[in-house]
N, C-alpha and C positions, 0 to 999 in steps of 0.2 A: 198563614203567611210565613211563619217562621220555618215550617217544614219545606216550603217552596224555596226559600232562600237558602236553607241548608243543602237542598238538592242541588241547586245551581252552583254553590261553592264546591260541593264534593265532586260534581261532574266536571265543572269548567275551571276550577282553580282560579288563578289570577284573571284569566279571560272571563270567567264567570262573574268575578267581582266587577270588572270593567263593564260588562253587559248589564248587571244589575244596577250599578250606580248610574249608568246612562239612562236606564229605564226609570229610575227613581226621579230623575230630573225632568222627564217627559211626562210621566204619570205619577205625580207627587204622593199618592197614597202608599206607595212602596217606601218604607222608612229607612233613610240612610243610617240612622242611628242603630238599627237592628243589623243592617247589612255589614257595617264596619265593625260593629261590636261583636258579631259572630265571627268575622274575620280575625279580630283580636283573640277571640277564644281559640281559633284554629292555630294562631301563632303560639299560644300558651301550650297547646297540645303537641307542638312541633310539626304541624302539618303545613304551616306557611311561615315565611319570614316577614318581619315587621315592615322593613323599608319597601320591598316589592309590593306589599299589600297596600301601603299608603300610596305609592306611585300608581298602581292599578286603580284604586278607588278614585284618585284624583283625575286620572285620565278619563275614567267613565263620567265623572261629574262634569268635566270640561266639555266632553263630547255631547252630553245631554243638554247642557246649556247652550251650546252652539246651535242646536236645533231651534231653540226659541229665538236666539239672535238672528238666525237666518230668516225666520218668518218675519220678524220685525223689520229687518232690513229690506225685505222685498215688499212689505206693505207700505212702510213710510208712515209718519204720523199725520200728514196732510189728509189722507183718506178718511181720518176719523172725525174730521170737522162736522159734517152733517150729523153724525151719530151723537157727538158731544153737544152740539147745539139743541138736539131734540131731547136727549136724556141727561142733560147736565145736572138736574137736581139729584137723580139717583146716583150719578157718578160723583156728585159734589164737586163738579169741575165746570168752568166755562172756558171758552176758547182763549181769552187772554191769559188764564191761569196755565193752560196747556202750553202756550208759547213761552211763558216764563220757565216752566219746568223743563221745556226743551232746551232753552239757553243754559239753564243750571246744569243739565246733564252734559251738554256739550263742553262746559268748563270743568266740571268735577265728576263726570260719570265714572271714570276709572276707580276713584275711591268709593263711590256709591256701590259699585259692583263688588268691590272687595269687602266692605263692611256688611253688605246684605248677605254674604255667604254665611254669616253666622246667625241669621234670622230665619227660623223655620217657615214662617208664613210668606216670605218674600224672596228667599234665595234663589228660587227658580224663575219667578216672574220678572225679576229685575233685568234678565236677559232681553226681554221683549222691548222695553224702552231703549236699551243699549243698541239694539239693532235699528230701531226707528230713527234714532238720532244719528245713525251712520257713524258710530264710534269706530275708530280704526280697528280692524280685526285683531292686529297684534296686541293692541292695548287690552281689548276685551279678553283675549285668551290669557294674557299675562296676569291681569288682576283676578280673573276667574280662578286660574290655576293656583295662584298664591293663596288666595282666601280659602279655596277648597282643600289645599294641602294641610293648612293649619287645622281646619275643622275635622278633616278626616284623621289626622294624627291624634287629636284628642279622643275621637270615638274609638279608634283602633287601640289606643293605649288603655282606655277604660275597659274594653273587652279583654285585653290582656291582663290587666290588674285584677279585675273582678272574676275572671275565669268562669266557673260554672255558676257564679252568682250573678251573671250579667242579666238574666231574665228577671231577677229580683230588682235589679237596677232599673230595668225597662218599666216595671210596674210603677216606679216613682216618676220616671221620665214621661210616661204616657199621660197621667193626670196633669202634669205641668203643661204639656203641649195642648191638651184640651182647654185648660184654663186660659192659655194664651189666645187661642181662637175665640173663646167666649168674650174676653176683653176686647179683642179687635172687632168682634161683632157689635158689642155695646158702643164702642167708639164710633163705628160707622153709623149706627142708628142715631147717635147724638149729632154727628155731622149732618145727616140728612135733615133732622129736625131744625138745625140752626143755620143751614146753608142758605146764603143769598148770592145771587150773581154779582160780579163786580159791576160798578156803575160805569 
C-alpha cells in the first residue's frame, strides 16, 4: 500500500494527493494517515510545500465526502423505513429513533460533520446522513473542508516532523486504529444484546 501511495505522489504531485485523498474517502481502506504523512515527508525532503499539500489533501477529502453526500441526498432517508422496520434489531434502531436522529441532524448536522472529521471510523460515513437530511450543500462543504483542513494539517505536520521515522509512527497508529475498531465492534454487540424497540 505504501509503495502504491508513493508512486501516486511521485507521479502526480499535488494532483496525486487530491486523487488519493478522494479515493481514501470513497474506499476507506486507503489510509489518510499514510497519504498525508508521506506528503509531509516529501515536504521535509523539499519535494513539496506544506500549505499546498494541506490544500490538496483537504480538497481531495472534500471531493470524496461529496460523493457520499450526493448518494445520501439522492436516496433520502424515507426510503429506508421498510429496511429499518425489518432489520431494526441488527441496526439497533427503530423508525421513531431514525426520525429523532433526522431532526437532530437538521438542527446540528454541521457541527456533527465537523467533529466526525477527527474520528477514523465515522469521518467518511457521516456524509451519508448529511445528504439524506438535505443539509445545504454550502454548509456541508464548509464544515467538511474546515474539519478536514485541521486533521490533514496534523497528519502533514507529523510526517514533516518525524521525517524518515514516519513508518515507525505508523506502527503505533495502526494498533490504535485496530483497537478502536475492536471497541466499536464490542460496543455494537452490546447494543444488539440490550436493544429494545421504543414503546
